[in-house]
MOPAC internal coordinates of N, CA, C and O (Angstrom, degrees):
PM7 1SCF
backbone

  N    0.0000 0     0.00 0     0.00 0    0    0    0
  C    1.4554 1     0.00 0     0.00 0    1    0    0
  C    1.5207 1   108.07 1     0.00 0    2    1    0
  O    1.2310 1   121.35 1   -43.75 1    3    2    1
  N    1.3220 1   115.02 1   136.25 1    3    2    1
  C    1.4592 1   121.09 1   178.99 1    5    3    2
  C    1.5278 1   110.05 1   -71.07 1    6    5    3
  O    1.2310 1   120.40 1   -45.03 1    7    6    5
  N    1.3190 1   116.85 1   134.97 1    7    6    5
  C    1.4627 1   121.09 1   175.27 1    9    7    6
  C    1.5139 1   109.21 1  -103.99 1   10    9    7
  O    1.2310 1   120.66 1   -38.39 1   11   10    9
  N    1.3128 1   116.35 1   141.61 1   11   10    9
  C    1.4521 1   122.14 1   179.44 1   13   11   10
  C    1.5263 1   108.48 1  -139.16 1   14   13   11
  O    1.2310 1   120.49 1   -43.18 1   15   14   13
  N    1.3248 1   116.66 1   136.82 1   15   14   13
  C    1.4597 1   121.29 1   179.10 1   17   15   14
  C    1.5213 1   109.80 1   -74.67 1   18   17   15
  O    1.2310 1   120.74 1   -30.03 1   19   18   17
  N    1.3172 1   116.20 1   149.97 1   19   18   17
  C    1.4638 1   122.14 1  -178.51 1   21   19   18
  C    1.5240 1   111.25 1   -52.57 1   22   21   19
  O    1.2310 1   119.99 1   138.63 1   23   22   21
  N    1.3170 1   117.63 1   -41.37 1   23   22   21
  C    1.4616 1   121.07 1  -178.91 1   25   23   22
  C    1.5193 1   114.36 1   -72.97 1   26   25   23
  O    1.2310 1   120.33 1   169.28 1   27   26   25
  N    1.3301 1   116.98 1   -10.72 1   27   26   25
  C    1.4654 1   121.00 1  -177.38 1   29   27   26
  C    1.5231 1   113.00 1   -94.51 1   30   29   27
  O    1.2310 1   119.99 1   170.35 1   31   30   29
  N    1.3078 1   117.62 1    -9.65 1   31   30   29
  C    1.4643 1   120.83 1  -179.79 1   33   31   30
  C    1.5266 1   108.38 1  -118.87 1   34   33   31
  O    1.2310 1   121.07 1   -43.49 1   35   34   33
  N    1.3193 1   115.55 1   136.51 1   35   34   33
  C    1.4634 1   119.81 1   179.07 1   37   35   34
  C    1.5237 1   107.74 1   -95.98 1   38   37   35
  O    1.2310 1   121.07 1   -80.85 1   39   38   37
  N    1.3208 1   115.55 1    99.15 1   39   38   37
  C    1.4572 1   120.06 1   179.92 1   41   39   38
  C    1.5226 1   109.81 1   -70.48 1   42   41   39
  O    1.2310 1   121.34 1   -35.91 1   43   42   41
  N    1.3219 1   115.04 1   144.09 1   43   42   41
  C    1.4626 1   121.65 1  -177.60 1   45   43   42
  C    1.5282 1   109.16 1  -102.48 1   46   45   43
  O    1.2310 1   121.30 1   -93.49 1   47   46   45
  N    1.3301 1   115.11 1    86.51 1   47   46   45
  C    1.4536 1   121.72 1   175.73 1   49   47   46
  C    1.5303 1   108.79 1   -73.85 1   50   49   47
  O    1.2310 1   120.56 1   -26.35 1   51   50   49
  N    1.3329 1   116.53 1   153.65 1   51   50   49
  C    1.4609 1   119.61 1   178.22 1   53   51   50
  C    1.5381 1   109.93 1   -76.93 1   54   53   51
  O    1.2310 1   120.47 1     5.66 1   55   54   53
  N    1.3201 1   116.71 1  -174.34 1   55   54   53
  C    1.4572 1   121.90 1  -177.11 1   57   55   54
  C    1.5159 1   113.90 1   -63.43 1   58   57   55
  O    1.2310 1   120.35 1   161.86 1   59   58   57
  N    1.3281 1   116.94 1   -18.14 1   59   58   57
  C    1.4794 1   121.29 1   177.70 1   61   59   58
  C    1.5249 1   111.34 1   -96.18 1   62   61   59
  O    1.2310 1   120.38 1  -176.09 1   63   62   61
  N    1.3340 1   116.87 1     3.91 1   63   62   61
  C    1.4609 1   120.77 1  -179.28 1   65   63   62
  C    1.5057 1   113.26 1    79.33 1   66   65   63
  O    1.2310 1   120.51 1  -154.17 1   67   66   65
  N    1.3486 1   116.64 1    25.83 1   67   66   65
  C    1.4643 1   121.53 1  -176.82 1   69   67   66
  C    1.5236 1   110.96 1  -117.95 1   70   69   67
  O    1.2310 1   121.53 1   -25.05 1   71   70   69
  N    1.3236 1   114.69 1   154.95 1   71   70   69
  C    1.4547 1   122.76 1   176.24 1   73   71   70
  C    1.5319 1   107.57 1  -134.45 1   74   73   71
  O    1.2310 1   119.61 1   -43.05 1   75   74   73
  N    1.3402 1   118.35 1   136.95 1   75   74   73
  C    1.4730 1   119.36 1   179.22 1   77   75   74
  C    1.5280 1   111.14 1   -71.33 1   78   77   75
  O    1.2310 1   121.77 1   -35.33 1   79   78   77
  N    1.3326 1   114.21 1   144.67 1   79   78   77
  C    1.4628 1   121.71 1   178.72 1   81   79   78
  C    1.5234 1   108.63 1  -125.73 1   82   81   79
  O    1.2310 1   120.65 1   -58.36 1   83   82   81
  N    1.3257 1   116.36 1   121.64 1   83   82   81
  C    1.4511 1   122.34 1   172.45 1   85   83   82
  C    1.5237 1   106.01 1   -92.08 1   86   85   83
  O    1.2310 1   120.14 1   -51.98 1   87   86   85
  N    1.3105 1   117.34 1   128.02 1   87   86   85
  C    1.4693 1   121.19 1  -179.93 1   89   87   86
  C    1.5208 1   108.42 1  -106.28 1   90   89   87
  O    1.2310 1   121.09 1   -58.68 1   91   90   89
  N    1.3424 1   115.52 1   121.32 1   91   90   89
  C    1.4610 1   121.97 1  -177.72 1   93   91   90
  C    1.5188 1   110.64 1  -121.07 1   94   93   91
  O    1.2310 1   121.11 1   -34.10 1   95   94   93
  N    1.3275 1   115.49 1   145.90 1   95   94   93
  C    1.4679 1   121.44 1   173.40 1   97   95   94
  C    1.5334 1   108.02 1   -71.65 1   98   97   95
  O    1.2310 1   120.81 1   -54.40 1   99   98   97
  N    1.3207 1   116.05 1   125.60 1   99   98   97
  C    1.4626 1   120.21 1   178.79 1  101   99   98
  C    1.5262 1   109.05 1   -63.27 1  102  101   99
  O    1.2310 1   120.49 1   -38.14 1  103  102  101
  N    1.2922 1   116.67 1   141.86 1  103  102  101
  C    1.4607 1   120.94 1   178.00 1  105  103  102
  C    1.5125 1   113.63 1    92.26 1  106  105  103
  O    1.2310 1   119.93 1   138.02 1  107  106  105
  N    1.3416 1   117.73 1   -41.98 1  107  106  105
  C    1.4660 1   120.07 1  -177.97 1  109  107  106
  C    1.5218 1   112.47 1  -104.95 1  110  109  107
  O    1.2310 1   120.12 1   155.03 1  111  110  109
  N    1.3255 1   117.37 1   -24.97 1  111  110  109
  C    1.4579 1   120.83 1  -176.29 1  113  111  110
  C    1.5186 1   114.03 1    77.62 1  114  113  111
  O    1.2310 1   120.47 1  -176.16 1  115  114  113
  N    1.3404 1   116.72 1     3.84 1  115  114  113
  C    1.4663 1   120.34 1   179.29 1  117  115  114
  C    1.5224 1   109.71 1   -57.92 1  118  117  115
  O    1.2310 1   120.47 1   -51.13 1  119  118  117
  N    1.3400 1   116.71 1   128.87 1  119  118  117
  C    1.4577 1   120.67 1   176.59 1  121  119  118
  C    1.5188 1   108.14 1   -78.09 1  122  121  119
  O    1.2310 1   120.90 1   -58.97 1  123  122  121
  N    1.3177 1   115.88 1   121.03 1  123  122  121
  C    1.4621 1   121.42 1  -177.44 1  125  123  122
  C    1.5213 1   112.13 1   -95.46 1  126  125  123
  O    1.2310 1   120.69 1   140.32 1  127  126  125
  N    1.3164 1   116.29 1   -39.68 1  127  126  125
  C    1.4633 1   120.47 1  -176.24 1  129  127  126
  C    1.5195 1   109.71 1  -167.31 1  130  129  127
  O    1.2310 1   120.93 1   -12.18 1  131  130  129
  N    1.3053 1   115.84 1   167.82 1  131  130  129
  C    1.4584 1   123.42 1   171.17 1  133  131  130
  C    1.5171 1   105.90 1  -129.00 1  134  133  131
  O    1.2310 1   120.70 1   -46.44 1  135  134  133
  N    1.3217 1   116.27 1   133.56 1  135  134  133
  C    1.4626 1   121.09 1   179.99 1  137  135  134
  C    1.5277 1   107.77 1  -143.09 1  138  137  135
  O    1.2310 1   120.77 1     7.33 1  139  138  137
  N    1.3005 1   116.13 1  -172.67 1  139  138  137
  C    1.4528 1   122.42 1  -178.07 1  141  139  138
  C    1.5198 1   109.77 1  -123.85 1  142  141  139
  O    1.2310 1   120.93 1   -34.10 1  143  142  141
  N    1.3243 1   115.83 1   145.90 1  143  142  141
  C    1.4657 1   120.71 1   176.25 1  145  143  142
  C    1.5214 1   108.88 1  -129.95 1  146  145  143
  O    1.2310 1   121.23 1   -34.83 1  147  146  145
  N    1.3230 1   115.26 1   145.17 1  147  146  145
  C    1.4558 1   119.70 1   167.76 1  149  147  146
  C    1.5338 1   106.35 1  -103.11 1  150  149  147
  O    1.2310 1   120.26 1     2.14 1  151  150  149
  N    1.3082 1   117.11 1  -177.86 1  151  150  149
  C    1.4562 1   120.30 1  -176.48 1  153  151  150
  C    1.5327 1   111.34 1   -60.17 1  154  153  151
  O    1.2310 1   120.11 1   139.08 1  155  154  153
  N    1.3276 1   117.39 1   -40.92 1  155  154  153
  C    1.4597 1   120.48 1  -179.17 1  157  155  154
  C    1.5235 1   111.44 1   -65.96 1  158  157  155
  O    1.2310 1   119.83 1   138.64 1  159  158  157
  N    1.3237 1   117.94 1   -41.36 1  159  158  157
  C    1.4642 1   121.22 1   178.05 1  161  159  158
  C    1.5217 1   110.74 1   -61.79 1  162  161  159
  O    1.2310 1   120.48 1   138.15 1  163  162  161
  N    1.3267 1   116.69 1   -41.85 1  163  162  161
  C    1.4597 1   120.01 1   178.59 1  165  163  162
  C    1.5268 1   111.16 1   -64.58 1  166  165  163
  O    1.2310 1   120.40 1   136.17 1  167  166  165
  N    1.3136 1   116.84 1   -43.83 1  167  166  165
  C    1.4779 1   119.42 1   178.60 1  169  167  166
  C    1.5271 1   111.25 1   -62.32 1  170  169  167
  O    1.2310 1   120.25 1   139.01 1  171  170  169
  N    1.3275 1   117.14 1   -40.99 1  171  170  169
  C    1.4668 1   120.48 1   177.77 1  173  171  170
  C    1.5249 1   111.02 1   -64.78 1  174  173  171
  O    1.2310 1   120.23 1   140.77 1  175  174  173
  N    1.3272 1   117.17 1   -39.23 1  175  174  173
  C    1.4611 1   121.34 1   177.66 1  177  175  174
  C    1.5223 1   110.07 1   -60.20 1  178  177  175
  O    1.2310 1   120.30 1   131.50 1  179  178  177
  N    1.3287 1   117.02 1   -48.50 1  179  178  177
  C    1.4615 1   121.06 1  -179.34 1  181  179  178
  C    1.5331 1   112.05 1   -65.80 1  182  181  179
  O    1.2310 1   120.35 1   145.55 1  183  182  181
  N    1.3274 1   116.93 1   -34.45 1  183  182  181
  C    1.4687 1   121.00 1  -177.70 1  185  183  182
  C    1.5283 1   112.69 1   -77.90 1  186  185  183
  O    1.2310 1   120.09 1   147.65 1  187  186  185
  N    1.3415 1   117.44 1   -32.35 1  187  186  185
  C    1.4739 1   120.27 1  -173.03 1  189  187  186
  C    1.5207 1   113.90 1  -108.28 1  190  189  187
  O    1.2310 1   119.93 1   169.27 1  191  190  189
  N    1.3246 1   117.73 1   -10.73 1  191  190  189
  C    1.4703 1   122.53 1  -175.94 1  193  191  190
  C    1.5291 1   112.40 1    59.13 1  194  193  191
  O    1.2310 1   120.53 1  -151.55 1  195  194  193
  N    1.3304 1   116.59 1    28.45 1  195  194  193
  C    1.4625 1   122.20 1   170.70 1  197  195  194
  C    1.5289 1   107.55 1  -128.26 1  198  197  195
  O    1.2310 1   120.68 1   -23.50 1  199  198  197
  N    1.3269 1   116.30 1   156.50 1  199  198  197
  C    1.4647 1   121.75 1  -175.69 1  201  199  198
  C    1.5192 1   112.05 1   -74.18 1  202  201  199
  O    1.2310 1   121.03 1   -57.39 1  203  202  201
  N    1.3143 1   115.63 1   122.61 1  203  202  201
  C    1.4596 1   123.11 1   173.60 1  205  203  202
  C    1.5150 1   108.38 1  -119.60 1  206  205  203
  O    1.2310 1   120.73 1   -37.64 1  207  206  205
  N    1.3239 1   116.20 1   142.36 1  207  206  205
  C    1.4508 1   122.05 1  -178.32 1  209  207  206
  C    1.5259 1   110.00 1  -140.88 1  210  209  207
  O    1.2310 1   121.31 1    -7.89 1  211  210  209
  N    1.3340 1   115.10 1   172.11 1  211  210  209
  C    1.4488 1   122.05 1   172.11 1  213  211  210
  C    1.5163 1   107.71 1  -109.44 1  214  213  211
  O    1.2310 1   120.75 1   -56.02 1  215  214  213
  N    1.3230 1   116.17 1   123.98 1  215  214  213
  C    1.4627 1   120.81 1   177.31 1  217  215  214
  C    1.5210 1   108.94 1   -82.33 1  218  217  215
  O    1.2310 1   120.84 1   -63.17 1  219  218  217
  N    1.3254 1   115.99 1   116.83 1  219  218  217
  C    1.4675 1   119.98 1   178.94 1  221  219  218
  C    1.5177 1   111.55 1   -72.11 1  222  221  219
  O    1.2310 1   119.78 1   152.93 1  223  222  221
  N    1.3211 1   118.03 1   -27.07 1  223  222  221
  C    1.4696 1   119.96 1  -179.39 1  225  223  222
  C    1.5276 1   112.03 1   -83.74 1  226  225  223
  O    1.2310 1   120.37 1   141.02 1  227  226  225
  N    1.3226 1   116.89 1   -38.98 1  227  226  225
  C    1.4726 1   120.71 1  -178.71 1  229  227  226
  C    1.5248 1   112.57 1   -92.87 1  230  229  227
  O    1.2310 1   120.55 1   168.63 1  231  230  229
  N    1.3150 1   116.55 1   -11.37 1  231  230  229
  C    1.4742 1   122.14 1  -179.10 1  233  231  230
  C    1.5253 1   111.60 1    55.43 1  234  233  231
  O    1.2310 1   121.74 1  -129.84 1  235  234  233
  N    1.3569 1   114.28 1    50.16 1  235  234  233
  C    1.4643 1   119.00 1   178.55 1  237  235  234
  C    1.5285 1   109.77 1  -154.82 1  238  237  235
  O    1.2310 1   121.45 1   -19.02 1  239  238  237
  N    1.3239 1   114.82 1   160.98 1  239  238  237
  C    1.4571 1   121.04 1   174.64 1  241  239  238
  C    1.5081 1   109.42 1   -70.25 1  242  241  239
  O    1.2310 1   120.31 1   -32.59 1  243  242  241
  N    1.3264 1   117.02 1   147.41 1  243  242  241
  C    1.4647 1   120.01 1   172.00 1  245  243  242
  C    1.5125 1   110.05 1  -142.88 1  246  245  243
  O    1.2310 1   122.06 1   -39.69 1  247  246  245
  N    1.3020 1   113.67 1   140.31 1  247  246  245
  C    1.4620 1   122.85 1   178.74 1  249  247  246
  C    1.5220 1   106.78 1  -100.31 1  250  249  247
  O    1.2310 1   120.37 1   -67.84 1  251  250  249
  N    1.3307 1   116.89 1   112.16 1  251  250  249
  C    1.4726 1   121.79 1  -176.75 1  253  251  250
  C    1.5210 1   109.81 1   -56.54 1  254  253  251
  O    1.2310 1   121.00 1   -56.52 1  255  254  253
  N    1.3153 1   115.69 1   123.48 1  255  254  253
  C    1.4534 1   121.90 1   177.98 1  257  255  254
  C    1.5111 1   115.09 1    94.18 1  258  257  255
  O    1.2310 1   119.72 1   173.45 1  259  258  257
  N    1.3207 1   118.14 1    -6.55 1  259  258  257
  C    1.4675 1   120.60 1  -178.98 1  261  259  258
  C    1.5266 1   111.01 1   -60.95 1  262  261  259
  O    1.2310 1   120.16 1   144.35 1  263  262  261
  N    1.3250 1   117.31 1   -35.65 1  263  262  261
  C    1.4620 1   121.49 1   179.10 1  265  263  262
  C    1.5169 1   111.79 1   -92.94 1  266  265  263
  O    1.2310 1   120.25 1   134.13 1  267  266  265
  N    1.3254 1   117.12 1   -45.87 1  267  266  265
  C    1.4751 1   121.77 1  -174.61 1  269  267  266
  C    1.5252 1   113.26 1   -80.68 1  270  269  267
  O    1.2310 1   120.43 1   159.12 1  271  270  269
  N    1.3182 1   116.79 1   -20.88 1  271  270  269
  C    1.4607 1   120.10 1  -174.53 1  273  271  270
  C    1.5197 1   113.00 1    88.10 1  274  273  271
  O    1.2310 1   119.95 1   175.40 1  275  274  273
  N    1.3343 1   117.71 1    -4.60 1  275  274  273
  C    1.4703 1   122.08 1   179.89 1  277  275  274
  C    1.5228 1   110.62 1   -89.41 1  278  277  275
  O    1.2310 1   121.43 1  -114.85 1  279  278  277
  N    1.3246 1   114.87 1    65.15 1  279  278  277
  C    1.4591 1   122.26 1  -176.78 1  281  279  278
  C    1.5221 1   110.16 1   -69.91 1  282  281  279
  O    1.2310 1   120.85 1   -43.93 1  283  282  281
  N    1.3111 1   115.98 1   136.07 1  283  282  281
  C    1.4708 1   121.66 1   176.17 1  285  283  282
  C    1.5281 1   108.49 1   -99.54 1  286  285  283
  O    1.2310 1   120.64 1   -61.22 1  287  286  285
  N    1.3176 1   116.37 1   118.78 1  287  286  285
  C    1.4577 1   121.41 1   175.77 1  289  287  286
  C    1.5210 1   108.24 1   -85.43 1  290  289  287
  O    1.2310 1   120.47 1   -62.66 1  291  290  289
  N    1.3103 1   116.71 1   117.34 1  291  290  289
  C    1.4624 1   121.22 1  -176.56 1  293  291  290
  C    1.5187 1   109.31 1   -82.69 1  294  293  291
  O    1.2310 1   121.06 1   -55.74 1  295  294  293
  N    1.3251 1   115.57 1   124.26 1  295  294  293
  C    1.4673 1   121.78 1   178.31 1  297  295  294
  C    1.5168 1   111.97 1   -94.85 1  298  297  295
  O    1.2310 1   120.76 1   140.89 1  299  298  297
  N    1.3487 1   116.15 1   -39.11 1  299  298  297
  C    1.4620 1   120.48 1   178.68 1  301  299  298
  C    1.5227 1   109.07 1  -150.39 1  302  301  299
  O    1.2310 1   121.15 1   -28.82 1  303  302  301
  N    1.3264 1   115.41 1   151.18 1  303  302  301
  C    1.4588 1   122.27 1   171.46 1  305  303  302
  C    1.5283 1   106.38 1  -118.30 1  306  305  303
  O    1.2310 1   120.98 1   -58.99 1  307  306  305
  N    1.3299 1   115.72 1   121.01 1  307  306  305
  C    1.4612 1   121.28 1  -179.61 1  309  307  306
  C    1.5248 1   109.45 1  -109.43 1  310  309  307
  O    1.2310 1   120.88 1   -32.72 1  311  310  309
  N    1.3246 1   115.92 1   147.28 1  311  310  309
  C    1.4629 1   121.62 1   176.34 1  313  311  310
  C    1.5244 1   107.73 1  -120.55 1  314  313  311
  O    1.2310 1   120.72 1   -40.59 1  315  314  313
  N    1.3262 1   116.23 1   139.41 1  315  314  313
  C    1.4677 1   119.60 1  -178.82 1  317  315  314
  C    1.5252 1   111.22 1   -77.05 1  318  317  315
  O    1.2310 1   121.16 1    -6.75 1  319  318  317
  N    1.3327 1   115.38 1   173.25 1  319  318  317
  C    1.4655 1   122.44 1  -175.21 1  321  319  318
  C    1.5230 1   113.03 1   -62.29 1  322  321  319
  O    1.2310 1   119.59 1   152.43 1  323  322  321
  N    1.3145 1   118.39 1   -27.57 1  323  322  321
  C    1.4596 1   122.43 1   178.84 1  325  323  322
  C    1.5253 1   112.91 1   -90.93 1  326  325  323
  O    1.2310 1   120.31 1   174.81 1  327  326  325
  N    1.3260 1   117.01 1    -5.19 1  327  326  325
  C    1.4693 1   123.36 1  -179.72 1  329  327  326
  C    1.5255 1   112.21 1    60.68 1  330  329  327
  O    1.2310 1   120.95 1  -148.86 1  331  330  329
  N    1.3722 1   115.80 1    31.14 1  331  330  329
  C    1.4701 1   118.28 1   179.40 1  333  331  330
  C    1.5190 1   113.55 1  -122.44 1  334  333  331
  O    1.2310 1   120.21 1  -170.88 1  335  334  333
  N    1.3213 1   117.20 1     9.12 1  335  334  333
  C    1.4656 1   122.49 1   176.73 1  337  335  334
  C    1.5212 1   108.26 1  -149.67 1  338  337  335
  O    1.2310 1   121.20 1   -37.60 1  339  338  337
  N    1.3369 1   115.30 1   142.40 1  339  338  337
  C    1.4663 1   121.29 1   178.26 1  341  339  338
  C    1.5154 1   110.18 1  -116.67 1  342  341  339
  O    1.2310 1   121.19 1   -23.82 1  343  342  341
  N    1.3136 1   115.34 1   156.18 1  343  342  341
  C    1.4619 1   122.52 1   167.78 1  345  343  342
  C    1.5135 1   106.96 1  -122.34 1  346  345  343
  O    1.2310 1   120.71 1   -51.83 1  347  346  345
  N    1.3324 1   116.25 1   128.17 1  347  346  345
  C    1.4587 1   121.15 1   168.39 1  349  347  346
  C    1.5211 1   105.87 1   -99.18 1  350  349  347
  O    1.2310 1   120.16 1   -63.48 1  351  350  349
  N    1.3326 1   117.31 1   116.52 1  351  350  349
  C    1.4581 1   120.77 1   171.67 1  353  351  350
  C    1.5190 1   106.06 1   -88.70 1  354  353  351
  O    1.2310 1   120.51 1   -59.56 1  355  354  353
  N    1.3251 1   116.64 1   120.44 1  355  354  353
  C    1.4613 1   121.05 1  -171.09 1  357  355  354
  C    1.5216 1   111.33 1  -128.36 1  358  357  355
  O    1.2310 1   121.87 1   -20.22 1  359  358  357
  N    1.3114 1   114.03 1   159.78 1  359  358  357
  C    1.4569 1   121.78 1   165.22 1  361  359  358
  C    1.5188 1   104.58 1  -102.35 1  362  361  359
  O    1.2310 1   121.07 1   -69.50 1  363  362  361
  N    1.3207 1   115.55 1   110.50 1  363  362  361
  C    1.4669 1   121.41 1  -176.43 1  365  363  362
  C    1.5233 1   108.68 1  -119.55 1  366  365  363
  O    1.2310 1   120.01 1   -88.56 1  367  366  365
  N    1.3303 1   117.59 1    91.44 1  367  366  365
  C    1.4656 1   119.58 1  -175.80 1  369  367  366
  C    1.5263 1   114.75 1   -69.94 1  370  369  367
  O    1.2310 1   120.30 1   157.36 1  371  370  369
  N    1.3231 1   117.03 1   -22.64 1  371  370  369
  C    1.4703 1   120.03 1  -178.79 1  373  371  370
  C    1.5088 1   111.19 1  -113.84 1  374  373  371
  O    1.2310 1   120.68 1     9.07 1  375  374  373
  N    1.3405 1   116.30 1  -170.93 1  375  374  373
  C    1.4702 1   120.57 1   179.20 1  377  375  374
  C    1.5265 1   111.00 1   -62.31 1  378  377  375
  O    1.2310 1   120.65 1   -39.02 1  379  378  377
  N    1.3142 1   116.36 1   140.98 1  379  378  377
  C    1.4586 1   121.18 1   176.09 1  381  379  378
  C    1.5233 1   111.24 1   -93.70 1  382  381  379
  O    1.2310 1   120.47 1   155.54 1  383  382  381
  N    1.3235 1   116.70 1   -24.46 1  383  382  381
  C    1.4610 1   121.80 1  -174.81 1  385  383  382
  C    1.5327 1   111.80 1   -91.09 1  386  385  383
  O    1.2310 1   121.05 1   -35.50 1  387  386  385
  N    1.3199 1   115.60 1   144.50 1  387  386  385
  C    1.4776 1   120.09 1   177.69 1  389  387  386
  C    1.5273 1   111.84 1   -63.91 1  390  389  387
  O    1.2310 1   119.88 1   163.96 1  391  390  389
  N    1.3470 1   117.84 1   -16.04 1  391  390  389
  C    1.4706 1   121.24 1   178.23 1  393  391  390
  C    1.5231 1   112.39 1   -79.80 1  394  393  391
  O    1.2310 1   120.81 1   170.23 1  395  394  393
  N    1.3384 1   116.05 1    -9.77 1  395  394  393
  C    1.4565 1   120.86 1  -175.87 1  397  395  394
  C    1.5161 1   113.00 1    97.49 1  398  397  395
  O    1.2310 1   119.99 1   176.33 1  399  398  397
  N    1.3318 1   117.62 1    -3.67 1  399  398  397
  C    1.4616 1   121.59 1   177.43 1  401  399  398
  C    1.5228 1   110.03 1   -77.59 1  402  401  399
  O    1.2310 1   120.94 1   -29.57 1  403  402  401
  N    1.3037 1   115.80 1   150.43 1  403  402  401
  C    1.4701 1   120.73 1   178.40 1  405  403  402
  C    1.5209 1   110.75 1   -57.18 1  406  405  403
  O    1.2310 1   120.63 1   136.37 1  407  406  405
  N    1.3298 1   116.41 1   -43.63 1  407  406  405
  C    1.4549 1   122.63 1  -179.50 1  409  407  406
  C    1.5201 1   108.99 1  -122.58 1  410  409  407
  O    1.2310 1   120.54 1   -28.63 1  411  410  409
  N    1.3148 1   116.57 1   151.37 1  411  410  409
  C    1.4617 1   120.26 1   173.71 1  413  411  410
  C    1.5242 1   111.31 1   -73.39 1  414  413  411
  O    1.2310 1   120.39 1   169.49 1  415  414  413
  N    1.3267 1   116.86 1   -10.51 1  415  414  413
  C    1.4604 1   121.88 1  -178.11 1  417  415  414
  C    1.5270 1   109.68 1  -103.56 1  418  417  415
  O    1.2310 1   121.22 1  -104.95 1  419  418  417
  N    1.3343 1   115.27 1    75.05 1  419  418  417
  C    1.4664 1   120.94 1  -177.39 1  421  419  418
  C    1.5241 1   112.23 1  -115.94 1  422  421  419
  O    1.2310 1   120.48 1  -173.26 1  423  422  421
  N    1.3287 1   116.68 1     6.74 1  423  422  421
  C    1.4707 1   120.73 1   178.72 1  425  423  422
  C    1.5298 1   108.98 1  -121.24 1  426  425  423
  O    1.2310 1   120.84 1   -45.53 1  427  426  425
  N    1.3199 1   115.99 1   134.47 1  427  426  425
  C    1.4571 1   121.55 1   178.63 1  429  427  426
  C    1.5216 1   109.41 1  -104.43 1  430  429  427
  O    1.2310 1   120.46 1   -53.22 1  431  430  429
  N    1.3191 1   116.73 1   126.78 1  431  430  429
  C    1.4583 1   121.21 1   176.22 1  433  431  430
  C    1.5166 1   109.44 1   -81.18 1  434  433  431
  O    1.2310 1   121.12 1   -43.75 1  435  434  433
  N    1.3144 1   115.46 1   136.25 1  435  434  433
  C    1.4632 1   122.15 1   173.85 1  437  435  434
  C    1.5222 1   107.64 1  -128.57 1  438  437  435
  O    1.2310 1   120.59 1   -19.65 1  439  438  437
  N    1.3236 1   116.48 1   160.35 1  439  438  437
  C    1.4631 1   119.29 1  -177.93 1  441  439  438
  C    1.5116 1   111.84 1   -65.00 1  442  441  439
  O    1.2310 1   120.18 1   133.01 1  443  442  441
  N    1.3222 1   117.26 1   -46.99 1  443  442  441
  C    1.4603 1   121.28 1   178.59 1  445  443  442
  C    1.5160 1   108.73 1  -142.46 1  446  445  443
  O    1.2310 1   121.15 1   -19.23 1  447  446  445
  N    1.3191 1   115.40 1   160.77 1  447  446  445
  C    1.4584 1   121.24 1   176.83 1  449  447  446
  C    1.5169 1   108.19 1  -119.57 1  450  449  447
  O    1.2310 1   120.81 1   -32.74 1  451  450  449
  N    1.3124 1   116.05 1   147.26 1  451  450  449
  C    1.4668 1   119.49 1   173.83 1  453  451  450
  C    1.5177 1   107.86 1   -61.31 1  454  453  451
  O    1.2310 1   119.91 1   -34.33 1  455  454  453
  N    1.3148 1   117.78 1   145.67 1  455  454  453
  C    1.4633 1   121.27 1  -174.82 1  457  455  454
  C    1.5146 1   112.50 1   -57.42 1  458  457  455
  O    1.2310 1   119.74 1   146.65 1  459  458  457
  N    1.3376 1   118.10 1   -33.35 1  459  458  457
  C    1.4688 1   119.18 1  -179.65 1  461  459  458
  C    1.5292 1   112.07 1   -73.85 1  462  461  459
  O    1.2310 1   120.47 1   162.85 1  463  462  461
  N    1.3424 1   116.70 1   -17.15 1  463  462  461
  C    1.4624 1   120.29 1   178.75 1  465  463  462
  C    1.5179 1   112.67 1   -95.49 1  466  465  463
  O    1.2310 1   120.11 1   163.59 1  467  466  465
  N    1.3217 1   117.39 1   -16.41 1  467  466  465
  C    1.4536 1   121.27 1  -177.65 1  469  467  466
  C    1.5260 1   109.81 1   -74.06 1  470  469  467
  O    1.2310 1   120.32 1   -36.11 1  471  470  469
  N    1.3345 1   117.00 1   143.89 1  471  470  469
  C    1.4648 1   119.45 1   177.32 1  473  471  470
  C    1.5233 1   110.94 1   -63.83 1  474  473  471
  O    1.2310 1   120.66 1   -26.67 1  475  474  473
  N    1.3024 1   116.34 1   153.33 1  475  474  473
  C    1.4701 1   120.98 1   177.38 1  477  475  474
  C    1.5214 1   108.68 1   -59.59 1  478  477  475
  O    1.2310 1   120.94 1   -43.05 1  479  478  477
  N    1.3236 1   115.81 1   136.95 1  479  478  477
  C    1.4476 1   120.32 1  -176.43 1  481  479  478
  C    1.5192 1   112.45 1   -81.57 1  482  481  479
  O    1.2310 1   120.28 1   153.58 1  483  482  481
  N    1.3080 1   117.07 1   -26.42 1  483  482  481
  C    1.4605 1   120.42 1  -178.27 1  485  483  482
  C    1.5222 1   109.75 1   -99.76 1  486  485  483
  O    1.2310 1   121.05 1   -42.30 1  487  486  485
  N    1.3144 1   115.60 1   137.70 1  487  486  485
  C    1.4637 1   120.34 1   178.81 1  489  487  486
  C    1.5169 1   109.94 1   -59.77 1  490  489  487
  O    1.2310 1   120.65 1   -43.75 1  491  490  489
  N    1.3036 1   116.37 1   136.25 1  491  490  489
  C    1.4488 1   121.49 1   177.69 1  493  491  490
  C    1.5170 1   114.12 1    83.46 1  494  493  491
  O    1.2310 1   119.81 1   176.65 1  495  494  493
  N    1.3086 1   117.96 1    -3.35 1  495  494  493
  C    1.4652 1   121.25 1  -179.92 1  497  495  494
  C    1.5147 1   109.57 1   -91.67 1  498  497  495
  O    1.2310 1   120.14 1   -58.72 1  499  498  497
  N    1.2789 1   117.33 1   121.28 1  499  498  497
  C    1.4598 1   121.78 1  -179.83 1  501  499  498
  C    1.5162 1   110.11 1   -80.05 1  502  501  499
  O    1.2310 1   120.78 1   -26.96 1  503  502  501
  N    1.3222 1   116.12 1   153.04 1  503  502  501
  C    1.4566 1   121.90 1   176.43 1  505  503  502
  C    1.5288 1   108.49 1   -57.94 1  506  505  503
  O    1.2310 1   120.36 1   -49.75 1  507  506  505
  N    1.3218 1   116.92 1   130.25 1  507  506  505
  C    1.4537 1   121.28 1   179.14 1  509  507  506
  C    1.5194 1   113.56 1    94.79 1  510  509  507
  O    1.2310 1   119.44 1   171.00 1  511  510  509
  N    1.3408 1   118.67 1    -9.00 1  511  510  509
  C    1.4707 1   121.37 1   178.67 1  513  511  510
  C    1.5028 1   110.85 1   -77.94 1  514  513  511
  O    1.2310 1   120.10 1   180.00 1  515  514  513

């Protein structure tokens, strides 16, 4: 794999100064989460070998696992051919999702669900009522 220094590639941040980051488990390629990074978050990630992101809702930097203890050790940072998306390959021993799931991608979308599998449409109505 070709290596390139941060200063040698012109990353294409969006209008808010952000770039999407796909977080994958090293070795398996399992997608754990997708988040956003600004230039400072990326520099912190490269300097500390832990995942740093920009929170779009809180408008602040966050270090994944600083609160939960589920720290992601970054093994490699990859940039795509268009320089507009990153992959953090991480060792993530604990859950990556704020819900406690290993991955944030734990729900499968389908076109339709059988009526007995669909959630109750009315509030307070239990399945089968």
